[in-house]
VOGU-3710 file (C-alpha; in Angstrom, 3 decimals, decimal comma):
1> qvqlvesggg> -7,807/12,509/-12,499  -5,077/10,518/-10,522  -3,345/7,320/-11,798  -2,075/4,829/-9,274  0,252/1,963/-10,597  1,386/-0,592/-8,246  4,380/-3,145/-8,632  6,378/-5,530/-6,617  4,025/-8,367/-5,609  4,829/-11,988/-5,996
11> lvqpggslrl> 5,419/-15,249/-4,082  7,575/-15,463/-1,125  8,246/-18,015/1,708  7,129/-17,423/5,316  9,486/-15,157/7,026  10,622/-13,469/3,761  10,358/-9,960/2,562  8,818/-8,107/-0,278  8,641/-4,408/-1,282  5,623/-3,070/-2,919
21> sctasgnilp> 5,675/0,255/-4,786  2,975/2,608/-6,126  3,367/5,580/-8,296  0,805/8,342/-8,203  0,558/10,741/-11,157  -1,923/13,146/-12,738  -3,749/15,689/-10,474  -1,958/14,670/-7,224  -2,174/18,080/-5,428  -5,449/17,341/-3,697
31> intmgwyrqa> -4,122/13,950/-2,451  -3,362/13,956/1,365  -3,383/10,491/2,636  -2,002/7,527/0,787  -2,042/3,998/1,867  -2,166/0,305/1,349  -5,135/-1,954/1,675  -5,445/-5,642/1,077  -8,124/-8,129/0,300  -7,868/-11,744/0,988
41> pgkeralvat> -10,234/-14,376/-0,633  -13,583/-14,247/0,965  -12,827/-11,179/3,081  -13,433/-7,484/2,782  -10,772/-5,042/1,849  -8,904/-3,942/4,964  -6,411/-1,261/5,940  -2,769/-2,221/6,078  -0,990/1,254/6,521  -1,495/4,808/5,686
51> itrsgntnya> 0,739/7,911/5,581  -0,278/11,570/5,233  1,425/14,230/3,238  3,202/15,402/6,444  4,407/11,876/7,243  2,050/10,763/9,972  1,606/6,956/9,654  -1,033/4,405/10,843  -0,722/0,657/10,786  -3,012/-2,204/11,199
61> dsvkgrftil> -2,241/-3,973/14,495  -1,551/-7,182/12,478  1,383/-5,652/10,692  2,891/-3,321/13,315  6,615/-3,927/13,677  6,838/-6,029/10,344  5,685/-3,495/7,663  7,007/-0,030/6,906  5,237/2,508/4,835  7,206/5,297/3,126
71> rdnavnmvtl> 6,209/8,214/0,803  8,312/10,365/-1,573  6,619/13,509/-2,635  8,041/14,940/-5,845  6,592/17,822/-7,854  4,567/15,829/-10,208  4,584/12,365/-8,747  4,321/10,634/-5,451  5,923/7,303/-4,728  4,539/5,059/-2,084
81> tlqmnslkpe> 6,507/2,011/-0,710  5,480/-0,752/1,577  8,271/-2,711/2,965  7,072/-5,969/4,224  9,218/-8,263/6,471  8,651/-11,440/8,449  5,829/-12,239/6,068  3,152/-14,717/7,185  0,729/-16,924/5,279  -2,121/-14,760/6,518
91> dtavyycngk> -0,511/-11,767/4,728  -1,493/-13,455/1,440  -3,946/-10,948/-0,367  -4,282/-8,636/-3,212  -2,660/-5,421/-2,075  -4,159/-2,090/-3,389  -2,678/1,331/-3,272  -5,017/4,169/-2,372  -4,958/7,950/-2,543  -7,477/9,950/-0,589
101> twslndywgq> -8,094/13,651/-1,355  -8,734/16,330/1,295  -12,364/16,062/0,301  -12,256/12,333/0,966  -12,517/11,172/-2,618  -10,663/7,687/-3,177  -8,416/6,590/-5,979  -7,309/3,031/-6,298  -4,691/1,150/-8,095  -5,349/-2,082/-9,999
111> gtqvtvss> -3,897/-4,288/-7,190  -0,976/-6,603/-6,912  -0,983/-10,165/-5,535  1,118/-11,196/-2,630  1,376/-14,915/-1,797  3,214/-16,122/1,242  3,631/-19,833/1,036  6,209/-22,641/1,377
//
């Protein structure tokens, strides 16, 4: 089993910044890709950014140039960070950390709320 714990959400004004963190522990060896997804009210969960074990990244077009995903692979733990800059009201959503194994099994965190509002 893999445990994913997120932190760092909150309320920020448009144009501001937030940093989300996710710690993955447990049986993390099969985890290859990790990423962040978000779900706004009334919408489906959507990809924000992903990063593979080797460091290859992928971003949704809507966040390119504003968000940065980082990954720190320790022996027994992986720390995933999402640096979010120039935030917009449309970035408001619940953000979920995801870990995907080589066999494409998914693990999810509990989610953290990000609200961008003046």
